[in-house]
C-alpha positions in Angstrom: 25.9 12.8 0.3 23.6 13.3 -2.7 19.9 14.2 -2.3 17.4 14.3 -5.1 13.7 14.8 -5.0 11.2 14.8 -8.0 7.5 14.8 -8.7 5.8 13.1 -11.7 2.5 13.2 -13.6 3.3 10.3 -16.0 4.3 6.8 -15.0 6.7 6.5 -18.0 8.8 9.4 -16.6 8.5 7.9 -13.1 10.0 4.6 -14.4 13.0 6.4 -15.9 14.1 8.6 -13.0 15.8 6.2 -10.6 19.2 5.6 -12.0 20.2 3.0 -9.5 17.1 0.9 -10.4 16.2 -0.6 -13.7 12.5 -1.0 -14.0 9.5 -0.6 -16.3 6.0 0.1 -15.0 2.5 -0.3 -16.5 -0.5 1.6 -15.2 -3.3 -0.7 -14.1 -5.4 1.7 -12.0 -7.7 4.2 -13.6 -7.0 7.9 -13.3 -4.4 10.6 -13.7 -1.0 9.3 -12.4 1.0 11.2 -9.8 4.1 10.0 -8.1 7.1 11.3 -6.1 10.7 10.1 -5.5 13.2 11.0 -2.9 16.7 9.5 -2.9 19.5 10.0 -0.3 22.8 8.4 -1.4 25.9 8.2 0.7 27.8 5.8 -1.5 27.4 3.0 1.1 23.7 3.5 1.8 20.8 4.5 -0.3 17.4 5.5 1.0 14.6 5.7 -1.6 11.1 7.0 -0.8 8.5 6.2 -3.5 4.9 7.2 -3.6 2.3 6.6 -6.4 -1.4 7.2 -6.4 -2.6 4.4 -8.7 -2.2 0.6 -9.1 1.0 -0.2 -11.1 2.7 -3.3 -12.3 6.5 -2.9 -11.9 9.2 -5.2 -13.2 12.9 -4.9 -13.5 15.9 -5.0 -11.1 16.9 -3.3 -7.9 20.2 -1.3 -7.3 23.1 -3.4 -8.5 25.5 -4.9 -6.0 23.3 -3.8 -3.1 21.1 -5.5 -0.6 17.7 -3.7 -0.6 14.8 -4.0 1.8 11.4 -2.4 1.2 9.7 -0.8 4.2 6.0 0.1 3.5 4.7 3.1 5.4 1.6 3.0 7.6 -0.5 4.5 4.7 0.7 2.1 2.0 -2.1 -0.1 0.5 -1.5 -3.9 0.4 0.4 -5.0 -2.7 1.8 -8.2 -4.3 5.5 -8.8 -4.0 7.0 -11.5 -6.2 3.5 -13.0 -6.3 3.1 -13.1 -2.6 0.6 -10.7 -0.8 2.0 -8.2 1.6 0.2 -7.2 4.8 0.6 -4.4 7.3 3.6 -6.1 9.0 5.8 -7.3 6.1 9.2 -6.4 4.8 10.2 -7.1 1.3 13.7 -8.2 0.3 15.4 -7.5 -3.1 18.0 -10.1 -3.8 21.1 -8.4 -5.4 21.0 -8.4 -9.2 17.7 -10.2 -9.2 14.2 -9.5 -10.5 12.0 -6.8 -9.1 8.3 -7.8 -9.4 5.6 -5.9 -7.6 1.9 -5.1 -8.3 0.6 -2.3 -6.3 -3.2 -2.6 -5.8 -3.8 1.0 -5.0 -1.9 3.9 -3.4 1.7 2.9 -2.8 4.0 4.6 -0.2 7.2 2.8 0.8 10.9 3.5 1.6 13.6 1.2 0.2 16.8 1.0 2.2 19.9 -0.3 0.3 23.4 -1.0 1.4 26.4 -2.2 -0.5 27.0 -5.9 0.2 30.5 -5.2 1.6 29.3 -2.5 3.9 26.3 -4.4 5.3 28.6 -7.4 5.9 31.0 -5.2 7.8 28.2 -3.8 10.0 26.9 -7.4 10.6 30.4 -8.6 11.6 30.8 -5.6 14.0 27.5 -6.5 15.6 28.3 -10.2 15.6 25.2 -10.8 13.4 26.8 -12.4 10.3 24.2 -15.3 10.1 21.5 -12.6 10.0 23.2 -10.8 7.2 23.3 -14.1 5.2 19.6 -14.7 5.8 18.8 -11.1 4.8 20.7 -11.3 1.6 18.7 -14.3 0.5 15.3 -13.3 1.9 12.0 -12.8 0.1 9.3 -11.5 2.3 9.2 -11.5 6.1 6.5 -10.7 8.6 7.6 -8.9 11.8 5.7 -7.7 14.8 4.1 -4.3 14.9 6.5 -2.7 17.4 9.5 -3.6 15.3 8.0 -2.4 12.1 6.9 0.9 13.8 10.5 1.4 14.9 11.9 0.8 11.5 9.2 3.0 9.9 9.9 5.9 12.3 13.6 5.7 11.7 13.4 5.6 7.9 10.8 8.4 7.8 12.8 10.5 10.2 16.0 10.2 8.1 14.0 11.0 4.9 12.6 14.1 6.7 16.1 15.2 7.9 17.5 14.9 4.5 15.1 17.5 3.2 15.5 19.8 6.1 18.0 22.7 6.1 20.6 22.0 8.8 24.1 23.0 9.7 26.9 21.3 7.8 28.2 19.7 10.9 25.0 17.7 11.2 25.4 16.1 7.8 28.0 13.7 9.2 25.5 12.6 11.8 22.9 11.9 9.1 25.4 9.9 7.1 26.4 7.9 10.2 22.7 7.2 10.9 22.1 6.0 7.3 25.3 3.9 7.2 25.3 2.4 10.7 22.2 3.1 12.8 19.8 2.1 10.1 21.5 -1.2 9.0 22.1 -2.1 12.6 18.5 -1.6 13.5 17.4 -3.8 10.5 19.8 -6.6 11.5 18.7 -6.5 15.1 15.1 -6.8 14.1 15.8 -9.6 11.6 17.6 -11.5 14.3 14.1 -12.2 15.9 12.5 -13.5 12.8 13.0 -16.0 9.9 11.8 -15.5 6.3 8.7 -17.5 5.4 8.1 -20.1 2.8 6.4 -19.6 -0.5 3.3 -21.8 -0.1 2.2 -25.3 -1.1 2.7 -27.2 -4.3 -0.7 -26.1 -5.8 0.1 -22.4 -5.1 3.5 -22.8 -6.7 2.0 -24.4 -9.8 -0.6 -21.6 -10.1 2.1 -18.9 -9.8 4.3 -20.6 -12.4 1.4 -20.7 -14.7 0.6 -17.1 -14.0 4.2 -16.1 -14.9 4.0 -18.0 -18.2 0.7 -16.3 -19.0 1.9 -12.8 -18.2 5.1 -13.3 -20.3 2.9 -14.6 -23.2 0.7 -11.5 -23.0 3.6 -9.1 -22.9 5.3 -10.8 -25.9 2.1 -10.5 -28.0 1.5 -6.8 -28.1 0.6 -6.2 -31.8 -2.6 -6.7 -33.7 -1.4 -9.9 -35.3 -0.9 -11.5 -31.9 -3.8 -10.4 -29.8 -4.2 -12.7 -26.9 -7.6 -14.0 -25.8 -8.6 -15.6 -22.4 -9.2 -18.9 -24.3 -5.6 -18.8 -25.5 -4.4 -18.4 -21.9 -6.6 -21.3 -20.7 -5.2 -23.5 -23.4 -1.6 -22.4 -22.6 -1.9 -23.3 -18.9 -4.6 -26.0 -18.8 -6.5 -23.8 -16.3 -10.2 -23.3 -16.4 -11.5 -19.8 -17.1 -12.6 -19.5 -13.4 -9.3 -20.6 -12.0 -7.4 -18.3 -14.3 -9.6 -15.4 -13.3 -9.1 -16.1 -9.6 -5.3 -16.1 -10.0 -5.3 -12.8 -12.0 -7.6 -11.0 -9.5 -5.3 -12.2 -6.6 -2.1 -11.1 -8.4 -3.2 -8.0 -10.3 -6.6 -6.9 -8.9 -8.3 -7.5 -12.2 -9.6 -10.1 -14.6 -7.4 -11.6 -17.4 -9.5 -9.8 -20.0 -9.0 -6.4 -18.3 -5.3 -7.1 -17.8 -4.8 -7.9 -21.5 -6.6 -4.6 -22.4 -4.5 -2.6 -20.0 -1.3 -4.0 -21.5 -2.4 -3.0 -25.0 -3.4 0.4 -23.8 -0.1 0.9 -22.0 1.7 0.0 -25.2 -0.3 2.5 -27.1 0.4 5.1 -24.5 4.1 4.6 -24.8 3.9 4.7 -28.6 2.0 8.0 -28.5 4.6 9.5 -26.2 7.4 8.5 -28.5 5.7 9.7 -31.7 5.6 13.2 -33.4 2.1 14.8 -33.7 3.0 16.1 -37.2 3.7 12.6 -38.6 1.5 10.3 -36.5 -2.2 9.7 -36.4 -3.9 8.4 -33.3 -5.8 5.9 -35.4 -2.6 4.4 -36.8 -1.3 3.9 -33.2 -4.6 2.4 -32.1 -4.8 0.0 -35.1 -1.2 -1.1 -34.6 -2.2 -2.5 -31.2 -5.5 -4.1 -32.3 -7.9 -1.3 -31.5 -10.1 -1.0 -34.6 -13.0 1.0 -33.1 -11.4 4.4 -32.6 -14.2 5.8 -30.5 -14.1 2.8 -28.1 -10.3 3.0 -28.0 -10.4 6.7 -27.0 -13.0 6.0 -24.3 -11.0 3.1 -22.9 -7.8 5.1 -23.0 -9.4 8.1 -21.3 -10.9 5.8 -18.6 -7.4 4.4 -17.8 -5.2 7.5 -18.2 -7.7 10.4 -17.6 -6.7 12.0 -20.9 -7.5 11.4 -24.6 -4.9 9.7 -26.9 -4.6 13.0 -28.8 -3.7 14.8 -25.6 -0.9 12.3 -24.9 0.3 12.7 -28.5 0.4 16.5 -28.1 2.2 16.1 -24.8 5.0 14.1 -26.5 6.5 17.4 -27.7 6.5 19.1 -24.3 
């Protein structure tokens, strides 16, 4: 059993730490980032506890060849999972080798539980819950009752706590057993009571597809020669300014204009971290991402990241 625990003060470092995951994050919320990770890996089961203090946009993929379910803690703020809003009683399902797409709208605190497909299927067969395993493997987001979610939360948090507690070696086998059998068995039993929900009506689907196109367009246009405007996005989707704004606020917690600015600032943040202070000027980085007024760039940058661009550049050598 391998246990790792880390703390972070930069979201770029946070993105790189989880080897089983492959994701990239962008900071949307204003302030100084802080986050923590805890991973407990038995080979057949993986428990990952993640906390962040600010709104982030995260995209990528979950652990390969594993079925993963996200269990938000009681203190987790609502978030958007694959363009659907979570609530206090939802579980999130990562399809194996598929996209990971989440927008946290504030403080995030959740525990992911992952099992190899072969092992989870074996547990399901033993409990005679193979149809439930099939549904779980192809799930998206599911609402469960409060008692069931409380049971799952208490179990995952107890196991996370035990992993960090010094205990006799003989108890490690019990912890492994709980991670590999008690935890997936509890999840399958809870899932047996519920069915995954639909994705919404045709209009909702059309809006989400348009939002995905728009977001891809923004992220593919990150240099000064391709600065995106809200008018460009309206023309791309055929949406009115008002409708586009409504979709962005629902999905990201901000307007399209604010989102475009945050993407460009995040690109500048990464470029500063990857540059050398002796050979790089902040103004050159700012200009390369379409920020021509250096004073305004510094103010916007500090408002988002709680540090000046020059401080990020200096930190790149640490």
